[in-house]
Steps between C-alpha positions, in 0.01 A plus 500: 500500500136454592278743315124469490226572250436837661863591431446427130178704490658798676809479279282503189314807629829680566633390159196637317547834676871506415434415135233771474735755655784396268269520198385848602857621556614364163218681323313187395140586415261306719123552481439593863846569640577828326532754781711507817184510712368180345836325534517598868140394559535160335834429669354606836200269452723209398731560797204513738372172359845339534537622859153365579586160350822487699372653822787749514595617845310228683710317749777611729866573479733712296387377161135573576599850612705551185216370283252732668733798463557429132127459448430840662778663294366346179145612578619852578700523177217351294235733641732799463567404138125486443448838662790671320457330163468835325839625619851427381578312822280207406776317311725500808210396724408213266861381486526511881165324535604214272841474672335468843262236361799306368663516844175387664473209259859391573450520878177300477660226291795485738260466791294229333774287351654422838846641434462781751641410839241669716180405323217721611223246446457143393378434149 
């Protein structure tokens, strides 16, 4: 398993987003994260930062295609959650958004740790 510093940074960014989402869903009072729109916005910003650190979708092969697809799906869900934050559908959108981010994180770590057979890029 050969993970790099950028893997740690991106994992921490994803973890902060996941903790904030979990705190919001459990009803924990946080100073800034008190509405679905703010949760979606912060998680979207953290995910964008993590994807930038990792360079998601760069490279070639199936994993790069999967990473890019998951990134587009996450962005679509995150932006939709921001836009529809005043509706009842926001909880489902936020849950889907966080689930896709978790899948993206797992695919990225699999790609970077060298256990995938058809590595899409050298790290």
